[in-house]
C-alpha positions as CSV (number, residue, x, y, z in Angstrom):
1,M,73.1,180.8,11.6
2,A,71.8,179.1,8.2
3,S,71.9,182.5,6.4
4,S,75.5,183.4,7.6
5,T,76.5,179.9,6.2
6,G,74.8,180.7,2.9
7,K,76.4,183.9,2.5
8,E,80.0,182.3,3.0
9,R,79.6,179.9,0.0
10,S,82.4,179.7,-2.1
11,V,82.3,181.5,-5.8
12,N,82.2,179.1,-8.8
13,P,82.7,181.0,-12.1
14,V,80.4,180.3,-15.0
15,L,81.6,179.3,-18.5
16,R,80.9,182.0,-21.3
17,I,78.5,179.4,-23.1
18,S,76.6,179.0,-20.1
19,Q,76.1,182.6,-19.7
20,L,75.0,183.0,-23.5
21,D,72.7,180.1,-23.1
22,A,70.9,181.7,-20.1
23,L,70.5,184.9,-22.2
24,E,69.0,183.0,-25.2
25,L,66.6,181.2,-22.5
26,N,65.3,184.6,-21.2
27,K,64.7,185.9,-24.5
28,A,62.8,182.6,-25.6
29,L,60.8,182.9,-22.4
30,E,59.8,186.5,-23.0
31,Q,58.7,185.7,-26.4
32,L,56.6,182.9,-25.1
33,V,54.9,185.0,-22.3
34,W,54.2,187.7,-24.9
35,S,52.6,185.2,-27.6
36,Q,50.4,183.7,-24.7
37,F,49.2,187.0,-23.6
38,T,48.4,188.2,-27.1
39,S,46.5,185.0,-27.8
40,C,44.1,186.1,-25.3
41,F,43.0,189.0,-27.5
42,H,42.5,187.0,-30.8
43,G,38.7,187.5,-30.4
44,F,39.0,191.3,-29.9
45,K,39.2,194.1,-32.6
46,P,42.7,193.8,-34.5
47,G,45.1,196.3,-33.0
48,V,43.7,196.7,-29.6
49,L,47.1,196.3,-28.0
50,A,49.0,198.5,-30.5
51,H,48.5,201.8,-28.7
52,F,49.5,200.4,-25.1
53,E,52.0,197.7,-26.2
54,P,54.9,199.1,-24.6
55,E,53.1,199.6,-21.2
56,V,51.8,196.2,-21.4
57,K,55.3,194.5,-22.2
58,A,56.8,196.5,-19.3
59,F,54.0,195.3,-16.9
60,L,54.7,191.7,-18.0
61,W,58.4,192.2,-17.6
62,L,58.1,193.8,-14.3
63,I,56.1,190.5,-13.1
64,L,58.8,188.5,-14.1
65,W,61.4,190.5,-12.5
66,R,59.5,190.4,-9.3
67,F,59.5,186.5,-9.1
68,T,63.0,186.0,-10.5
69,I,65.6,188.7,-9.8
70,Y,64.0,190.3,-6.8
71,S,63.2,187.0,-5.0
72,K,65.7,184.4,-6.3
73,N,68.6,186.7,-7.6
74,A,68.7,184.8,-10.9
75,T,66.7,185.0,-14.0
76,V,64.5,182.1,-15.4
77,G,67.3,181.1,-17.6
78,Q,69.9,181.3,-15.1
79,A,67.8,179.1,-12.6
80,I,67.5,176.4,-15.3
81,L,71.2,176.4,-15.7
82,N,72.1,176.4,-12.0
83,I,73.3,179.9,-12.1
84,Q,72.6,183.4,-10.1
85,Y,73.8,186.8,-9.7
86,K,76.6,187.5,-7.1
87,N,77.1,191.0,-5.8
88,N,80.6,191.6,-7.1
89,L,80.9,194.9,-5.3
90,S,81.0,193.2,-1.9
91,Q,85.0,193.1,-2.1
92,T,84.9,189.6,-0.9
93,E,85.4,186.2,-2.8
94,K,82.5,184.6,-0.8
95,Y,79.0,184.7,-2.3
96,Q,76.8,187.7,-1.5
97,P,73.4,188.2,-2.8
98,L,72.4,191.4,-4.7
99,S,71.3,194.3,-2.8
100,K,68.1,196.0,-3.0
101,H,69.4,198.9,-4.9
102,Q,71.2,196.6,-7.5
103,K,68.0,194.8,-8.1
104,L,66.0,198.0,-8.4
105,W,68.6,199.6,-10.8
106,Y,68.3,196.2,-12.8
107,L,64.5,196.8,-13.3
108,I,65.2,200.3,-14.4
109,L,67.8,199.7,-16.9
110,T,66.2,196.5,-18.4
111,V,62.5,197.0,-18.3
112,G,62.5,200.9,-18.1
113,G,65.2,201.3,-20.7
114,R,63.2,199.2,-23.2
115,W,60.0,200.7,-22.5
116,L,61.6,204.1,-23.0
117,E,63.2,203.2,-26.2
118,E,59.8,201.9,-27.6
119,R,57.5,204.7,-26.5
120,C,60.0,207.6,-27.3
121,Y,59.7,206.6,-30.7
122,D,56.0,206.8,-30.6
123,L,56.1,210.1,-28.8
124,F,58.6,211.8,-31.2
125,S,57.8,210.2,-34.6
126,N,54.7,212.6,-35.5
127,R,56.2,215.8,-33.9
128,Q,57.5,218.5,-36.4
129,L,58.7,220.9,-33.8
130,Q,62.2,221.9,-33.9
131,S,62.7,221.1,-30.2
132,F,61.2,217.6,-30.5
133,C,63.4,217.0,-33.3
134,K,66.5,217.8,-31.5
135,I,65.0,215.4,-28.5
136,K,64.6,212.8,-30.9
137,R,68.3,213.0,-32.4
138,Y,69.9,213.2,-28.9
139,I,67.8,209.8,-28.0
140,N,68.8,208.3,-31.2
141,F,72.4,209.3,-30.5
142,G,72.1,207.9,-27.0
143,S,70.6,204.6,-28.2
144,G,73.4,204.2,-30.9
145,L,76.1,205.0,-28.2
146,L,74.7,202.4,-25.8
147,K,74.7,199.9,-28.4
148,L,78.1,200.6,-29.1
149,C,79.2,200.3,-25.6
150,G,77.1,196.9,-25.5
151,L,79.3,195.6,-28.5
152,L,82.7,196.5,-26.6
153,N,81.4,194.9,-23.6
154,F,80.6,191.7,-25.5
155,L,84.1,191.8,-26.9
156,I,85.5,192.0,-23.4
157,F,83.3,189.3,-22.3
158,L,84.6,187.0,-24.7
159,Q,87.9,187.7,-23.6
160,K,87.7,187.8,-19.8
161,G,84.3,185.6,-19.5
162,T,82.5,188.0,-16.8
163,F,79.7,190.5,-17.2
164,A,78.0,189.3,-20.3
165,T,75.8,192.3,-20.6
166,L,76.5,196.1,-20.2
167,T,73.7,196.2,-17.4
168,E,75.7,193.6,-15.2
169,R,78.9,195.4,-15.5
170,I,77.5,198.8,-14.8
171,L,75.8,197.3,-11.6
172,G,78.5,195.2,-10.7
173,I,76.6,191.9,-10.7
174,R,78.3,188.7,-11.8
175,S,76.9,185.2,-12.8
176,V,78.2,182.3,-10.5
177,F,77.1,178.7,-10.1
178,C,74.7,177.9,-7.3
179,K,76.5,174.5,-6.7
180,P,79.8,173.5,-7.7
181,Q,80.0,171.7,-11.2
182,S,81.6,168.3,-11.5
183,V,84.0,168.2,-14.3
184,R,82.9,166.1,-17.2
185,Q,85.0,163.3,-18.2
186,V,84.4,162.3,-21.8
187,G,86.6,160.0,-23.7
188,F,88.1,161.2,-27.2
189,E,87.2,157.9,-28.5
190,Y,83.6,158.3,-27.8
191,M,83.6,161.9,-29.0
192,N,85.2,160.9,-32.4
193,R,82.5,158.2,-32.8
194,E,79.8,160.5,-32.0
195,L,80.9,163.2,-34.3
196,L,81.7,160.5,-37.3
197,W,78.2,159.1,-36.8
198,H,76.3,162.5,-36.9
199,G,78.5,163.6,-40.0
200,F,77.6,160.1,-41.6
201,A,74.0,160.4,-40.8
202,E,73.8,164.2,-42.4
203,F,75.4,162.9,-45.3
204,L,72.8,160.2,-45.9
205,I,69.9,162.6,-45.2
206,Y,71.3,164.7,-47.9
207,L,71.9,161.9,-50.5
208,L,69.0,159.5,-50.3
209,P,66.3,161.8,-51.6
210,L,68.5,162.1,-54.8
211,I,68.4,158.3,-55.4
212,N,65.6,156.5,-57.2
213,V,65.2,153.7,-55.0
214,Q,62.4,152.1,-57.0
215,K,64.4,152.1,-60.3
216,L,67.4,150.7,-58.6
217,K,65.6,148.0,-56.9
218,L,63.9,147.0,-60.2
219,K,67.3,146.9,-62.0
220,I,69.0,144.9,-59.3
221,S,66.2,142.5,-59.4
222,S,66.2,142.0,-63.0
223,W,70.0,141.0,-62.7
224,C,69.6,138.5,-59.9
225,S,66.4,136.9,-61.2
226,P,66.6,136.0,-64.8
227,I,63.3,135.2,-66.7
228,T,62.9,131.3,-67.3
229,G,60.3,129.3,-68.9
230,L,59.7,131.4,-71.8
231,S,60.0,130.8,-75.5
232,N,63.0,132.5,-77.6
233,S,60.7,135.3,-78.8
234,E,59.2,135.8,-75.5
235,N,62.7,135.9,-73.8
236,T,63.8,138.5,-76.3
237,L,60.6,140.7,-75.6
238,A,61.0,140.4,-72.0
239,A,64.7,141.3,-72.2
240,H,63.9,144.5,-73.9
241,G,60.8,145.0,-71.5
242,K,62.8,146.3,-68.7
243,E,62.4,149.9,-69.9
244,C,60.5,152.0,-72.2
245,S,62.3,152.6,-75.5
246,L,61.3,156.1,-75.6
247,C,61.2,157.5,-71.9
248,G,63.9,154.9,-70.7
249,E,61.9,154.3,-67.3
250,W,60.0,151.2,-66.4
251,P,57.3,150.8,-68.8
252,T,53.8,151.7,-67.6
253,M,51.0,149.8,-69.3
254,P,53.6,148.3,-71.6
255,H,52.6,147.8,-75.5
256,T,54.5,146.6,-78.3
257,I,54.3,147.7,-82.0
258,G,55.1,144.5,-83.7
259,C,59.0,144.5,-82.8
260,S,60.9,143.2,-79.8
261,H,60.8,146.5,-78.0
262,I,58.4,147.8,-75.3
263,F,57.0,151.3,-74.9
264,C,54.9,152.9,-72.2
265,Y,51.2,153.2,-73.5
266,Y,51.1,157.0,-73.4
267,C,54.5,157.3,-74.8
268,I,53.9,155.3,-78.0
269,K,50.2,156.5,-78.3
270,S,51.3,160.4,-78.2
271,N,54.1,159.9,-80.6
272,Y,52.1,157.9,-82.9
273,L,49.4,160.5,-82.9
274,F,51.6,163.2,-83.6
275,D,53.7,161.3,-86.5
276,M,51.6,158.7,-88.5
277,Y,55.0,157.3,-89.9
278,F,56.6,157.0,-86.4
279,T,59.1,154.2,-86.5
280,C,60.8,152.3,-83.3
281,P,63.9,154.4,-82.5
282,K,65.7,151.3,-81.6
283,C,65.2,149.2,-84.7
284,G,63.5,151.4,-87.2
285,S,60.3,149.1,-87.4
286,E,57.2,150.8,-88.3
287,V,54.0,150.6,-86.2
288,H,52.1,147.7,-87.7
289,S,49.6,147.3,-84.4
290,L,49.6,148.6,-81.0
291,Q,49.1,145.7,-78.7
292,P,49.5,145.2,-75.0
293,L,52.2,143.2,-73.5
294,R,51.3,139.7,-73.1
295,Y,50.0,139.1,-69.5
296,K,52.6,136.4,-68.5
297,I,55.6,138.4,-69.6
298,E,54.5,141.3,-67.8
299,M,53.8,139.5,-64.6
300,T,57.1,137.7,-64.6
301,E,58.8,140.9,-65.1
302,L,57.2,142.4,-62.1
303,H,58.3,139.4,-60.0
304,A,61.8,139.4,-61.4
């Protein structure tokens, strides 16, 4: 009685994006399984799986098929998204599970097809006989034709929303929701606010690394906190001490040459060693003596 009730469940069509998400989840799972399996052979000789890689992959996909399509009528990606396959050849709108023949042919077309494609390339790559070359050309032509049919099927899927893969269309299996999906009620005001915030956040992430925050902070602090308590000559020196007269940055190890301008130690030292007649680029004063900035002025500038 319970089984008959289950077969009479109504069909809930699946959105295109959900079907595509299920396919991507399936690919991610296969890559994860393969990477976990190959990690078990890191201690062995390199290339130990190279000669048997198509067979090993086919065996792993066979295990996945046994515990997904065969037992649950759904792949792992579909199970995560509350989707399963329906027998579309049953000529009824009610849910009908896949038949054993459909499950077996699904295994042959997916797992067997990928194994044949990989193994045939190895079998005929080193063969120079004319018969083998013809077989290889036929296989390449058939593979290209299948890919073209897959592309046409995908375009039809985008238009009609059914049979996301060529295998599903050939076998007559269709993706449906296991349970009815509730309609999402999302206000446009909330959506606009979220879109605006995400756009603003991305703009800030792009803009902030381009701003010299330290220099901007020092410049603002120098405007907001003027230096007081110094003599006239010291005030003049501190006013010009906000930046190096050569590099224009906040002076590192500030030094003076006898005028009212400030220089980084390495800037003035390198220029003076290069040119013995170096003069201040601001006022033209010669280098009388290279002296460090007075301690109280330097500390006042840092606190400003």
